[in-house]
MDAnalysis code that builds the backbone (N, CA, C; Angstrom):
import MDAnalysis as mda
import numpy as np

u = mda.Universe.empty(327, n_residues=109, atom_resindex=np.repeat(np.arange(109), 3), trajectory=True)
u.add_TopologyAttr("name", ["N", "CA", "C"] * 109)
u.add_TopologyAttr("resid", np.arange(1, 110))
u.add_TopologyAttr("resname", ["UNK", "UNK", "UNK", "UNK", "UNK", "UNK", "UNK", "UNK", "UNK", "UNK", "UNK", "UNK", "UNK", "UNK", "UNK", "UNK", "UNK", "UNK", "UNK", "UNK", "UNK", "UNK", "UNK", "UNK", "UNK", "UNK", "UNK", "UNK", "UNK", "UNK", "UNK", "UNK", "UNK", "UNK", "UNK", "UNK", "UNK", "UNK", "UNK", "UNK", "UNK", "UNK", "UNK", "UNK", "UNK", "UNK", "UNK", "UNK", "UNK", "UNK", "UNK", "UNK", "UNK", "UNK", "UNK", "UNK", "UNK", "UNK", "UNK", "UNK", "UNK", "UNK", "UNK", "UNK", "UNK", "UNK", "UNK", "UNK", "UNK", "UNK", "UNK", "UNK", "UNK", "UNK", "UNK", "UNK", "UNK", "UNK", "UNK", "UNK", "UNK", "UNK", "UNK", "UNK", "UNK", "UNK", "UNK", "UNK", "UNK", "UNK", "UNK", "UNK", "UNK", "UNK", "UNK", "UNK", "UNK", "UNK", "UNK", "UNK", "UNK", "UNK", "UNK", "UNK", "UNK", "UNK", "UNK", "UNK", "UNK"])
u.atoms.positions = np.array([
    [-92.498, -133.403, -163.737],
    [-93.594, -132.478, -163.656],
    [-93.159, -131.283, -162.820],
    [-93.527, -130.072, -163.279],
    [-93.206, -128.870, -162.521],
    [-94.312, -128.606, -161.518],
    [-93.924, -128.328, -160.307],
    [-94.909, -127.974, -159.287],
    [-94.981, -126.465, -159.186],
    [-96.190, -125.958, -159.048],
    [-96.366, -124.517, -158.913],
    [-95.491, -124.007, -157.778],
    [-94.790, -122.929, -158.040],
    [-93.949, -122.328, -157.020],
    [-92.567, -122.923, -156.907],
    [-92.302, -124.028, -157.610],
    [-90.968, -124.623, -157.524],
    [-89.963, -123.722, -158.212],
    [-88.709, -123.877, -157.863],
    [-87.660, -123.054, -158.472],
    [-87.617, -123.267, -159.975],
    [-87.788, -124.518, -160.430],
    [-87.752, -124.806, -161.861],
    [-88.935, -124.162, -162.569],
    [-90.118, -124.202, -161.976],
    [-91.301, -123.579, -162.577],
    [-91.091, -122.076, -162.695],
    [-90.540, -121.454, -161.647],
    [-90.281, -120.012, -161.695],
    [-89.246, -119.691, -162.756],
    [-88.210, -120.505, -162.870],
    [-87.175, -120.291, -163.873],
    [-87.749, -120.426, -165.272],
    [-88.577, -121.449, -165.501],
    [-89.177, -121.665, -166.811],
    [-90.085, -120.508, -167.185],
    [-90.883, -120.064, -166.225],
    [-91.789, -118.956, -166.479],
    [-90.996, -117.699, -166.802],
    [-89.972, -117.421, -166.018],
    [-89.146, -116.234, -166.238],
    [-88.450, -116.318, -167.583],
    [-88.001, -117.493, -167.963],
    [-87.355, -117.679, -169.256],
    [-88.306, -117.325, -170.381],
    [-89.559, -117.757, -170.269],
    [-90.566, -117.434, -171.283],
    [-90.819, -115.945, -171.362],
    [-90.811, -115.268, -170.228],
    [-91.037, -113.821, -170.203],
    [-89.868, -113.092, -170.858],
    [-88.630, -113.533, -170.579],
    [-87.458, -112.888, -171.179],
    [-87.435, -113.077, -172.679],
    [-87.797, -114.274, -173.151],
    [-87.708, -114.547, -174.571],
    [-88.703, -113.722, -175.367],
    [-89.765, -113.235, -174.725],
    [-90.745, -112.408, -175.416],
    [-90.275, -110.956, -175.487],
    [-89.218, -110.608, -174.771],
    [-88.631, -109.273, -174.779],
    [-89.636, -108.192, -174.377],
    [-90.294, -108.408, -173.251],
    [-91.263, -107.456, -172.737],
    [-90.626, -106.588, -171.672],
    [-91.016, -105.317, -171.659],
    [-90.607, -104.466, -170.546],
    [-91.460, -104.839, -169.336],
    [-91.056, -104.411, -168.169],
    [-91.818, -104.750, -166.969],
    [-93.252, -104.229, -167.037],
    [-93.490, -102.971, -167.459],
    [-94.880, -102.507, -167.574],
    [-95.687, -103.317, -168.595],
    [-95.060, -103.714, -169.706],
    [-95.756, -104.541, -170.691],
    [-96.123, -105.892, -170.087],
    [-95.201, -106.465, -169.326],
    [-95.452, -107.742, -168.671],
    [-96.620, -107.635, -167.699],
    [-96.627, -106.578, -166.885],
    [-97.724, -106.389, -165.941],
    [-99.056, -106.249, -166.659],
    [-99.072, -105.495, -167.750],
    [-100.320, -105.327, -168.490],
    [-100.768, -106.658, -169.083],
    [-99.838, -107.405, -169.650],
    [-100.180, -108.696, -170.246],
    [-100.769, -109.636, -169.198],
    [-100.161, -109.675, -168.030],
    [-100.661, -110.549, -166.975],
    [-102.026, -110.086, -166.469],
    [-102.221, -108.768, -166.379],
    [-103.482, -108.255, -165.852],
    [-104.630, -108.388, -166.845],
    [-104.343, -108.471, -168.141],
    [-105.407, -108.608, -169.137],
    [-105.639, -110.056, -169.526],
    [-104.912, -110.984, -168.921],
    [-105.138, -112.403, -169.172],
    [-104.433, -112.946, -170.399],
    [-103.615, -112.146, -171.073],
    [-102.862, -112.667, -172.214],
    [-101.798, -113.605, -171.665],
    [-101.696, -114.776, -172.224],
    [-100.782, -115.750, -171.671],
    [-99.728, -116.214, -172.636],
    [-99.280, -117.399, -172.349],
    [-98.196, -118.000, -173.122],
    [-98.587, -118.181, -174.585],
    [-99.865, -118.481, -174.838],
    [-100.314, -118.665, -176.219],
    [-100.038, -117.409, -177.050],
    [-100.403, -116.260, -176.508],
    [-100.210, -114.991, -177.220],
    [-98.728, -114.735, -177.474],
    [-97.894, -115.022, -176.491],
    [-96.456, -114.790, -176.658],
    [-95.880, -115.705, -177.738],
    [-96.323, -116.970, -177.765],
    [-95.837, -117.886, -178.796],
    [-96.329, -117.455, -180.175],
    [-97.577, -116.987, -180.264],
    [-98.097, -116.499, -181.545],
    [-97.261, -115.342, -182.062],
    [-96.931, -114.414, -181.178],
    [-96.121, -113.260, -181.580],
    [-94.736, -113.683, -182.061],
    [-94.115, -114.626, -181.369],
    [-92.797, -115.125, -181.790],
    [-92.866, -115.710, -183.195],
    [-93.882, -116.537, -183.432],
    [-94.021, -117.202, -184.734],
    [-94.310, -116.202, -185.845],
    [-95.187, -115.246, -185.580],
    [-95.500, -114.238, -186.592],
    [-94.251, -113.463, -186.980],
    [-93.491, -113.085, -185.993],
    [-92.293, -112.281, -186.249],
    [-91.194, -113.095, -186.944],
    [-90.904, -114.273, -186.434],
    [-89.786, -115.063, -186.957],
    [-90.058, -115.676, -188.326],
    [-91.325, -116.008, -188.606],
    [-91.643, -116.713, -189.851],
    [-92.479, -115.883, -190.815],
    [-92.659, -114.608, -190.526],
    [-93.500, -113.743, -191.360],
    [-94.841, -114.421, -191.641],
    [-95.402, -114.989, -190.595],
    [-96.631, -115.775, -190.723],
    [-97.827, -114.891, -191.048],
    [-98.685, -115.404, -191.925],
    [-99.912, -114.694, -192.267],
    [-101.062, -115.135, -191.373],
    [-100.940, -116.293, -190.762],
    [-101.931, -116.785, -189.805],
    [-101.236, -117.676, -188.783],
    [-101.572, -117.471, -187.518],
    [-100.993, -118.272, -186.436],
    [-102.078, -118.521, -185.398],
    [-102.123, -119.742, -184.909],
    [-103.026, -120.093, -183.825],
    [-102.283, -120.995, -182.851],
    [-102.311, -120.625, -181.579],
    [-101.717, -121.439, -180.522],
    [-102.791, -121.640, -179.462],
    [-103.121, -122.879, -179.189],
    [-104.167, -123.214, -178.222],
    [-103.628, -124.195, -177.186],
    [-103.907, -123.902, -175.922],
    [-103.574, -124.823, -174.840],
    [-104.632, -125.927, -174.857],
    [-104.224, -127.153, -175.162],
    [-105.162, -128.273, -175.228],
    [-104.994, -129.223, -174.048],
    [-104.349, -128.710, -172.997],
    [-104.091, -129.538, -171.817],
    [-105.113, -129.305, -170.713],
    [-106.110, -128.507, -170.998],
    [-107.076, -128.201, -169.953],
    [-106.672, -126.998, -169.118],
    [-105.702, -126.256, -169.584],
    [-105.295, -125.033, -168.899],
    [-103.999, -125.100, -168.125],
    [-103.369, -126.264, -168.043],
    [-102.132, -126.348, -167.255],
    [-100.891, -125.988, -168.077],
    [-101.038, -125.838, -169.395],
    [-99.915, -125.409, -170.210],
    [-98.923, -126.488, -170.572],
    [-99.340, -127.743, -170.518],
    [-98.391, -128.811, -170.821],
    [-98.528, -129.340, -172.244],
    [-99.602, -128.949, -172.952],
    [-99.805, -129.447, -174.304],
    [-100.472, -128.360, -175.157],
    [-99.925, -128.156, -176.357],
    [-100.423, -127.091, -177.227],
    [-100.664, -127.603, -178.645],
    [-101.653, -126.996, -179.294],
    [-101.905, -127.213, -180.722],
    [-101.491, -125.918, -181.421],
    [-100.578, -126.032, -182.379],
    [-100.042, -124.861, -183.075],
    [-100.312, -124.999, -184.564],
    [-100.876, -123.944, -185.157],
    [-101.096, -123.896, -186.597],
    [-100.434, -122.629, -187.128],
    [-99.652, -122.787, -188.210],
    [-98.924, -121.655, -188.778],
    [-99.043, -121.686, -190.297],
    [-99.379, -120.538, -190.875],
    [-99.371, -120.362, -192.326],
    [-98.322, -119.299, -192.619],
    [-97.335, -119.654, -193.437],
    [-96.255, -118.723, -193.736],
    [-95.753, -118.933, -195.160],
    [-95.530, -117.849, -195.890],
    [-94.951, -117.986, -197.230],
    [-93.535, -118.566, -197.192],
    [-92.876, -118.501, -196.034],
    [-91.527, -119.062, -195.901],
    [-91.526, -120.585, -195.986],
    [-92.700, -121.210, -195.871],
    [-92.801, -122.660, -195.974],
    [-92.877, -123.132, -197.427],
    [-93.068, -122.210, -198.362],
    [-93.229, -122.577, -199.773],
    [-92.034, -123.388, -200.263],
    [-92.321, -124.533, -200.883],
    [-91.281, -125.388, -201.433],
    [-90.564, -126.259, -200.415],
    [-90.942, -126.147, -199.151],
    [-90.289, -126.950, -198.117],
    [-91.166, -128.141, -197.754],
    [-90.520, -129.258, -197.438],
    [-91.244, -130.446, -196.993],
    [-91.831, -130.199, -195.607],
    [-92.838, -130.980, -195.266],
    [-93.527, -130.826, -193.989],
    [-92.562, -130.910, -192.811],
    [-91.637, -131.828, -192.860],
    [-90.662, -131.975, -191.773],
    [-89.821, -130.714, -191.629],
    [-89.436, -130.116, -192.736],
    [-88.657, -128.877, -192.688],
    [-89.486, -127.739, -192.091],
    [-90.762, -127.668, -192.459],
    [-91.652, -126.642, -191.917],
    [-91.771, -126.790, -190.399],
    [-91.956, -128.026, -189.958],
    [-92.094, -128.275, -188.526],
    [-90.807, -127.956, -187.774],
    [-89.670, -128.238, -188.373],
    [-88.394, -127.894, -187.743],
    [-88.250, -126.384, -187.586],
    [-88.726, -125.631, -188.579],
    [-88.675, -124.167, -188.491],
    [-89.508, -123.674, -187.302],
    [-90.680, -124.251, -187.134],
    [-91.560, -123.852, -186.026],
    [-90.942, -124.245, -184.689],
    [-90.456, -125.465, -184.584],
    [-89.897, -125.913, -183.303],
    [-88.627, -125.146, -182.934],
    [-87.891, -124.691, -183.919],
    [-86.702, -123.878, -183.633],
    [-87.110, -122.544, -183.011],
    [-88.165, -121.923, -183.524],
    [-88.646, -120.657, -182.975],
    [-89.159, -120.848, -181.547],
    [-89.813, -121.966, -181.293],
    [-90.426, -122.218, -179.983],
    [-89.575, -123.104, -179.070],
    [-88.302, -123.234, -179.376],
    [-87.418, -124.146, -178.641],
    [-87.517, -123.980, -177.120],
    [-87.430, -122.772, -176.615],
    [-87.487, -122.546, -175.168],
    [-88.845, -122.927, -174.598],
    [-89.908, -122.611, -175.330],
    [-91.264, -122.916, -174.863],
    [-91.510, -124.421, -174.852],
    [-91.018, -125.105, -175.869],
    [-91.232, -126.545, -176.000],
    [-90.570, -127.311, -174.862],
    [-89.485, -126.795, -174.337],
    [-88.784, -127.499, -173.255],
    [-89.660, -127.670, -172.012],
    [-90.688, -126.835, -171.874],
    [-91.594, -126.919, -170.724],
    [-92.860, -127.716, -171.021],
    [-92.998, -128.221, -172.239],
    [-94.238, -128.886, -172.648],
    [-94.140, -130.396, -172.550],
    [-95.303, -131.002, -172.427],
    [-95.402, -132.463, -172.478],
    [-95.683, -132.919, -173.908],
    [-96.447, -132.126, -174.657],
    [-96.792, -132.504, -176.020],
    [-97.109, -131.297, -176.882],
    [-97.018, -131.506, -178.192],
    [-97.231, -130.428, -179.154],
    [-97.765, -131.027, -180.446],
    [-98.815, -130.429, -180.991],
    [-99.279, -130.827, -182.317],
    [-99.052, -129.643, -183.249],
    [-98.571, -129.932, -184.455],
    [-98.267, -128.875, -185.417],
    [-99.024, -129.093, -186.711],
    [-99.523, -127.983, -187.263],
    [-100.078, -127.962, -188.614],
    [-99.461, -126.749, -189.284],
    [-98.821, -126.980, -190.422],
    [-98.179, -125.881, -191.129],
    [-98.551, -125.922, -192.591],
    [-98.539, -124.747, -193.221],
    [-98.751, -124.679, -194.667],
    [-98.237, -123.333, -195.178],
    [-98.011, -123.292, -196.484],
    [-97.542, -122.068, -197.124],
    [-98.708, -121.189, -197.563],
    [-99.907, -121.749, -197.612],
    [-101.090, -120.980, -198.043],
    [-102.190, -121.088, -197.041],
])
């Protein structure tokens, strides 16, 4: 478990910020407007998978240890469910390393 303020928690948080490729002013604005990790993961998925619909919800009660992710992408067409899920987990690899659990729902339509 990561403790707030621990070196590992700071490293994980910083890693998530770098992977979103935000400038410092963008990061400050995102933090000040309450946009969090969910929004950053949604943006990654939309960009990497040309998703037409994406939803990322923290289902851990706000601590960020468990997420429900739903993705609709034409890139999933003709792929088995396991392949679709692998595509999503590859995009979110860095984020998943900090999670306790993840639920995925994917479809091509």
